[in-house]
C-alpha positions as CSV (number, residue, x, y, z in Angstrom):
1,M,26.9,24.3,21.3
2,V,23.9,24.9,19.0
3,K,20.8,22.8,19.8
4,S,18.9,21.0,17.1
5,V,15.8,23.0,16.2
6,L,12.5,21.1,15.7
7,G,14.3,17.8,15.7
8,V,16.2,18.6,12.5
9,N,19.8,17.6,12.9
10,H,22.1,20.0,11.0
11,Q,25.6,19.0,10.2
12,G,27.9,21.5,8.6
13,L,29.4,19.5,5.8
14,R,26.1,18.0,4.8
15,D,24.3,21.3,4.8
16,W,27.2,22.9,2.8
17,V,27.0,20.1,0.2
18,I,23.2,20.3,-0.1
19,Q,23.4,24.1,-0.6
20,R,26.1,23.8,-3.3
21,A,24.4,20.9,-5.1
22,S,21.1,22.7,-5.0
23,A,22.7,25.9,-6.3
24,I,24.3,24.1,-9.2
25,L,21.0,22.4,-10.1
26,M,19.1,25.7,-10.0
27,A,21.8,27.3,-12.1
28,I,21.7,24.6,-14.7
29,Y,17.9,24.8,-14.9
30,S,17.9,28.6,-15.0
31,I,20.5,28.6,-17.8
32,G,18.5,26.0,-19.8
33,L,15.2,27.9,-19.3
34,L,16.9,31.2,-20.3
35,A,18.4,29.5,-23.4
36,Y,14.9,28.3,-24.3
37,I,13.4,31.8,-23.9
38,V,16.2,33.3,-26.0
39,M,15.8,30.7,-28.8
40,H,12.0,31.3,-28.9
41,P,11.6,35.1,-29.2
42,G,8.0,36.2,-28.8
43,L,7.2,33.2,-26.7
44,S,3.5,32.6,-26.6
45,Y,1.3,31.0,-24.0
46,V,0.9,27.9,-26.3
47,E,4.6,27.4,-26.5
48,W,5.1,27.9,-22.8
49,Y,2.3,25.5,-22.1
50,A,3.8,22.9,-24.5
51,L,7.1,23.1,-22.7
52,F,5.7,22.4,-19.3
53,A,3.3,19.8,-20.6
54,H,6.3,17.3,-21.0
55,Q,6.7,14.9,-18.1
56,W,10.5,15.5,-18.0
57,M,10.0,19.2,-17.6
58,K,7.5,18.8,-14.8
59,V,9.9,16.5,-13.0
60,A,12.9,18.8,-13.6
61,T,10.9,21.8,-12.4
62,L,9.7,19.9,-9.3
63,L,13.3,18.9,-8.5
64,V,14.4,22.5,-8.8
65,L,11.6,23.7,-6.6
66,L,12.6,21.1,-4.0
67,S,16.2,22.2,-4.3
68,L,15.2,25.8,-3.8
69,L,13.2,25.0,-0.7
70,F,16.1,23.0,0.8
71,H,18.5,25.8,-0.1
72,A,16.3,28.4,1.5
73,W,15.7,26.2,4.6
74,I,19.4,25.7,5.3
75,G,20.1,29.4,4.8
76,I,17.3,30.6,7.0
77,W,18.0,28.0,9.7
78,T,21.6,29.2,9.8
79,I,20.6,32.9,10.0
80,F,18.1,32.1,12.8
81,T,20.6,30.0,14.7
82,D,23.2,32.8,14.5
83,Y,21.0,35.9,15.1
84,V,17.8,34.9,17.0
85,H,18.9,34.0,20.5
86,P,15.6,33.4,22.4
87,Y,14.9,29.7,21.9
88,A,11.1,30.0,21.8
89,L,11.2,32.7,19.2
90,R,13.7,30.8,17.1
91,C,11.5,27.7,17.3
92,F,8.4,29.7,16.3
93,L,10.2,31.4,13.4
94,N,11.6,28.0,12.2
95,F,8.1,26.5,12.4
96,M,6.6,29.4,10.4
97,V,9.4,29.1,7.7
98,I,9.0,25.4,7.5
99,S,5.2,25.7,7.2
100,M,5.6,28.3,4.4
101,L,8.2,26.3,2.5
102,I,5.9,23.2,2.6
103,A,2.9,25.2,1.5
104,C,5.0,26.7,-1.4
105,F,6.1,23.2,-2.4
106,F,2.6,21.9,-2.6
107,W,1.3,25.0,-4.3
108,G,4.1,24.8,-6.9
109,A,3.4,21.1,-7.4
110,L,-0.3,21.8,-7.8
111,I,0.4,24.5,-10.4
112,L,2.9,22.4,-12.2
113,W,0.7,19.3,-12.4
114,S,-2.3,21.3,-13.5
115,V,-0.6,22.1,-16.8
């Protein structure tokens, strides 16, 4: 039986659904962003800035960033649970990954809302 790490209760089906939903959201966002880049050849800083100045784009990008972080966390947690057997080391690595993901989220939000 696998113990819960850092008080986060992981359930197989829920984690699977979160990973699939986040992957679909990231794919839709990436395709949309790629389409925008293709439709605007020679994209300048002003056009890029104008795209991310819209509130809906900021919210969409923030949701994709959050989805990416959940997707990464579930994947890393699964890998650590399967392959890192010493409990103390696994807890330390999970703490480091969670700290990094939270820092990346706030850094991304700060960058996004400074536009």
